[in-house]
C-alpha positions in Angstrom: -46.4 151.7 63.9 -43.0 150.3 63.3 -44.4 147.5 61.2 -45.5 149.8 58.4 -43.5 149.3 55.1 -42.1 152.8 55.2 -40.4 152.3 58.3 -39.1 148.9 57.5 -37.8 150.1 54.2 -36.0 153.2 55.8 -34.8 151.9 59.1 -32.6 154.9 59.9 -33.7 158.5 60.0 -30.8 159.6 57.5 -32.1 157.2 55.0 -35.6 158.3 55.3 -34.4 162.0 55.0 -32.4 161.3 51.9 -35.5 159.4 50.4 -37.7 162.4 51.0 -35.0 164.7 49.6 -34.8 162.7 46.3 -38.5 162.4 46.2 -38.8 166.2 46.5 -36.1 166.8 43.8 -37.8 164.5 41.4 -41.2 166.1 42.0 -39.7 169.6 41.4 -37.9 168.6 38.2 -41.1 166.9 36.9 -43.1 170.0 37.7 -40.7 172.4 35.8 -40.5 170.1 32.9 -44.2 169.6 32.7 -44.9 173.3 33.0 -42.4 174.1 30.3 -43.9 171.6 27.9 -47.4 173.0 28.7 -46.4 176.6 28.2 -44.6 175.7 24.9 -47.7 174.0 23.6 -50.0 176.8 24.6 -47.7 179.4 22.8 -47.7 177.3 19.7 -51.5 177.0 19.7 -51.8 180.7 20.3 -49.3 181.4 17.5 -51.5 179.5 15.0 -54.6 181.4 16.0 -53.9 184.8 14.4 -56.9 184.1 12.1 -59.4 184.7 14.9 -60.2 188.5 14.6 -61.0 189.1 18.4 -57.9 187.2 19.6 -55.5 187.8 16.8 -54.3 191.3 17.9 -53.8 190.3 21.5 -52.2 187.0 20.6 -49.7 189.0 18.3 -48.8 191.3 21.2 -48.2 188.2 23.5 -45.9 186.7 20.7 -44.1 189.9 20.2 -43.4 190.2 23.9 -42.1 186.6 24.1 -39.9 187.1 21.2 -38.5 190.4 22.7 -37.6 188.5 25.9 -35.4 186.1 23.9 
């Protein structure tokens, strides 16, 4: 078990813990940035869809609520 790369790379428990902490922080930051980008793209696409009769009113309400939150 001790021959595995992860144990050879992180020979102390503290180094392994710090590695996992940094890994978790990077994952969290990437998730937040990705979600922000995805939501902004969806909002822009929805903003350009006001020509669709069935979705137009609903999309307009969503955009108004988003703008009120600013």
